[in-house]
ZALUMNU-556212 format. One record per atom (N, C-alpha, C, O): residue in three letters; x, y negated, z. Coordinates in pm, whole numbers, plus 32768, in hexadecimal, padded with zeros to 4 digits. Example, Ala and Ser with C-alpha at 12.3 -4.5 7.8 and 13.67 -1.06 7.14 Angstrom:
// residues 2
ALA85278239830C ALA84CE81C2830C ALA8528814A830C ALA8590814C834E SER850580E182C4 SER8557806A82CA SER850A7FFD8313 SER853D7F8E8324 
This chain:
// residues 90
UNK82BC5DC2A025 UNK83705D80A033 UNK83AC5DF6A043 UNK840A5E0B9FF6 UNK838E5E53A09A UNK83CB5EF6A0D9 UNK83E45F31A06F UNK84535F5EA054 UNK83675F3AA010 UNK83755FC99F79 UNK83DF5F869F12 UNK842C5FBE9EC4 UNK83CE5F0E9F28 UNK84555EF09EE7 UNK84DC5F179EFF UNK85245F5F9EBA UNK84F95ECD9F85 UNK854C5EE79FB2 UNK85A25F9F9F8F UNK86105FBE9F60 UNK85395FE89FBC UNK854660719FC4 UNK8569609A9F1B UNK85C760E49EFD UNK850B605A9EB2 UNK854A606E9E30 UNK85DC60559E20 UNK862E60B09E13 UNK85FC5FCD9E22 UNK868B5FBB9DE7 UNK86CE5FB69E68 UNK87065F4A9E76 UNK86DE600C9ED2 UNK87035FFB9F5F UNK87405F999F82 UNK87B75FA99F9E UNK870D5F279F8B UNK874E5EB29FF5 UNK86F95ECDA090 UNK86825EE9A0A3 UNK87335EC1A0C4 UNK87425EC8A155 UNK86DD5E18A152 UNK86CE5DC1A0FC UNK86A45E2DA1F8 UNK86455DC0A22C UNK86985D63A214 UNK86885D38A1A2 UNK86D55D3DA23E UNK877F5CBBA257 UNK87A85C94A1E2 UNK87CB5C20A1C9 UNK87A65D28A162 UNK87B85CF0A0E9 UNK875E5C73A0BD UNK87845C02A0A0 UNK86AF5CBBA0C2 UNK866A5C3CA05B UNK867D5BE5A0CC UNK86975B79A096 UNK867F5BD6A13C UNK864A5B7AA1BF UNK86C15B0CA151 UNK868F5AC3A0FB UNK878D5B14A16C UNK879B5AEAA12B UNK87B15ABCA087 UNK88095A6CA066 UNK87675AEFA03B UNK874D5AE99FCD UNK86F25A4F9FC9 UNK86FF59E49F8E UNK86945A89A02B UNK86235A04A036 UNK86305989A05D UNK85E0592EA044 UNK86BB597DA0B3 UNK86D8590DA102 UNK872C58ADA09C UNK871D5833A098 UNK877C58EFA054 UNK87C858C39FC2 UNK875C58AA9F71 UNK875E582F9F63 UNK870558D39F38 UNK868E589E9EF0 UNK865257F19F42 UNK864257829F10 UNK8643581E9FB6 UNK85D857AD9FE6 UNK8647573D9FF8 UNK860756D5A006 UNK86D4571F9FFE UNK871556D19FF5 UNK874056B19F6C UNK8799565D9F6F UNK872256D49EFB UNK871456A19E92 UNK86EE56109E78 UNK868755F19EB3 UNK871155D59E4C UNK869455339DFE UNK86B1552C9DA7 UNK870D55709D7A UNK866B54D19D63 UNK862754F79CF7 UNK86E654D89C4C UNK86FD54FD9BD9 UNK870D54A89C89 UNK8796547D9C6D UNK87EC54E59C5E UNK882254F89BF2 UNK8806553D9CD5 UNK882B55A39CA1 UNK882455E49C49 UNK887B55EF9BF3 UNK878D56359C4D UNK872E56799BE3 UNK877056309B77 UNK87CC56759B4A UNK876655CA9B41 UNK876355919AC9 UNK880E55A39A70 UNK8833559F99FA UNK885455B69AFB UNK88FC559B9ADC UNK894B56529AD2 UNK89AF566A9A8E UNK88EF56CE9B37 UNK8909572A9B3A UNK88C457A79B49 UNK88F658149B64 UNK884257889B33 UNK87D157E29AF2 UNK87A0580A9AA6 UNK878858809A91 UNK8770576A9A38 UNK874E576D99C9 UNK878B5756994C UNK87DE5701996D UNK879D576998C2 UNK87A0573F985B UNK874B57179815 UNK86DC574B981A UNK876456B697C3 UNK86F4565F978D UNK8715560F96F3 UNK878B560696D1 UNK86C955E896B5 UNK870755859662 UNK873C55BB95CA UNK8725562A959C UNK8763558695AA UNK876C556394E9 UNK87C355FC94CD UNK88255626950B UNK877D56399460 UNK87E55695942B UNK889956A69465 UNK88D257089497 UNK88C5562E944A UNK895D56289444 UNK896A561F94F0 UNK89D6563C9523 UNK891355FE9531 UNK892A55E795AD UNK891E5686960D UNK895F56B3966B UNK88CA56AC95D2 UNK88C957339625 UNK895C579695E2 UNK89A957D0962E UNK896B5799954E UNK89C557E29541 UNK8A4057BB95A0 UNK8A81581395D8 UNK8A5F572A95B2 UNK8AE556EE95EE UNK8B025759968C UNK8B58579B96C6 UNK8A6D57299693 UNK8A2F571F976B UNK8A4157D3976F UNK8A9B580297B5 UNK89F6581F972E UNK8A1A589D9737 UNK8AA858EA9704 UNK8AD059529738 UNK8AE458AA96A1 UNK8B6C58C4968C UNK8BD858A396FC UNK8C4858D596F2 UNK8BC158699747 UNK8C0A582397B7 UNK8BFA589A985D UNK8C4658C598B4 UNK8B7158A4983B UNK8B49591298B4 UNK8B7C59939896 UNK8BA759E198EB UNK8B7659A79820 UNK8B925A3297E1 UNK8C3E5A2F97ED UNK8C725A829838 UNK8C7859EE97B9 UNK8D1059C5980D UNK8D5759DA98CF UNK8DBB5A0A9904 UNK8CF059A198F5 UNK8CF3596B9955 UNK8CB459D199DD UNK8CD759E39A52 UNK8C6659F599A0 UNK8C335A5999F8 UNK8C2D5B0F99C5 UNK8BEC5B6999FA UNK8C8B5B15994B UNK8C755B7D9924 UNK8BC15BC598F3 UNK8BA95C3D98EB UNK8B5B5B5498D8 UNK8ADC5B9C98A6 UNK8B005BF09830 UNK8B675BE897ED UNK8A905C4F981D UNK8AA45CC59793 UNK89EA5CA79777 UNK89A65CF49732 UNK89AE5C2097C0 UNK89105C1A97B2 UNK88E85BB097EC UNK891F5B5B9832 UNK887D5BC097C3 UNK88035B209807 UNK87735B7C981F UNK874D5BEB97FB UNK873A5B0A9873 UNK86805B28985E UNK864F5AD0983C UNK86685A85989A UNK860B5A8B97EA UNK85CD5A299794 UNK85495A2B97E2 UNK84EA5A7597C7 UNK854F59E6982F UNK848F59D1984E UNK8453593C9828 UNK846B58CD9857 UNK83EE596D97AF UNK841258D8977A UNK836E589D9779 UNK833B584E9729 UNK833258DD97EC UNK82C158B59837 UNK828358D098AE UNK8214590098C3 UNK82FA589C9916 UNK82ED58AA9997 UNK824F584A99A0 UNK823557E7995D UNK81EE588F9A0E UNK81A0585C9A3D UNK8132584F99CB UNK80DA57FA99DF UNK812D588B996C UNK80E0586098EB UNK80B457E798D3 UNK803A57E398DD UNK80F0576998AE UNK80D056E498A0 UNK80FA56B99814 UNK80E1564797EE UNK8156573997A3 UNK815656EE9742 UNK8100570E96DD UNK80C5577696F7 UNK80E056D9966D UNK808957049625 UNK80C7577895E8 UNK8139579C9608 UNK807D57B7958E UNK80B358479546 UNK812A582194D5 UNK819C584E94D8 UNK80F557BF946D UNK813457859413 UNK81D85748944C UNK823F5760940D UNK81D456F894CE UNK823456E19504 UNK82A557589521 UNK831C575B9500 UNK824357CA9579 UNK82C158459570 UNK82BE589D950E UNK82F85906952A UNK828B5896949A UNK82BC58BC93FF UNK830F589993D7 UNK835C58E893A0 UNK833557E793E1 UNK83BE578F93D3 UNK842557B993FA UNK848557D893B4 UNK841B57BF9486 UNK848B57CA94D3 UNK84C6585194A5 UNK853B58659486 UNK845158B594A6 UNK849D59499486 UNK84BB59419409 UNK8509599F93FB UNK84B059069397 UNK84E358ED9311 UNK855958BC9313 UNK85A5590A92DB UNK85935854933E UNK85FE582C9388 UNK8659589E93C6 UNK86C058C2938E UNK863958C39417 UNK86745915945B UNK86B7598D93FC UNK872D59AE93FB UNK864259CA93A8 UNK865C5A649353 UNK86865A2392E6 UNK86E05A6B92BC UNK867A59AC9288 UNK86D55986923A UNK874D591B9215 UNK878558FC91AC UNK875A58F69296 UNK87F0587B92CC UNK884858C19317 UNK88BE58D792FE UNK87F658ED938D UNK886658F493DE UNK889059839412 UNK88C8598D947F UNK887C59D593D9 UNK88865A7293EE UNK88C15A8C937C UNK89135AE1939E UNK88D05A7A9300 UNK893C5A54928E UNK89A75A4692C4 UNK89FA5A9D92A9 UNK89CD59E79316 UNK8A4059B19343 UNK8A8C59F693AA UNK8AEF59C593E0 UNK8A5E5A6493C5 UNK8A985AE0942B UNK8A8F5B6C93F1 UNK8A885BD49434 UNK8A925B5E9340 UNK8AB25BB99347 UNK8B1F5C1492F4 UNK8B335C899314 
């Protein structure tokens, strides 16, 4: 953890504060505030809202957290993102 703090210049207090915030999250908080999922239309709407609300200029997509999703489902999700969602923001 100390090497991570040195790489991104966070103090141990900053890291502890971040860890405390994450520990207080419940499942509903995560669904409401930390992840986006659903249909292509739902993704577009949510990303557009967050883009306007937070000034986002990019997102990070984790399509298989925990390596529990079959490869064909990951490929399907990636196709939806690249063929339906991303074009809505060009």
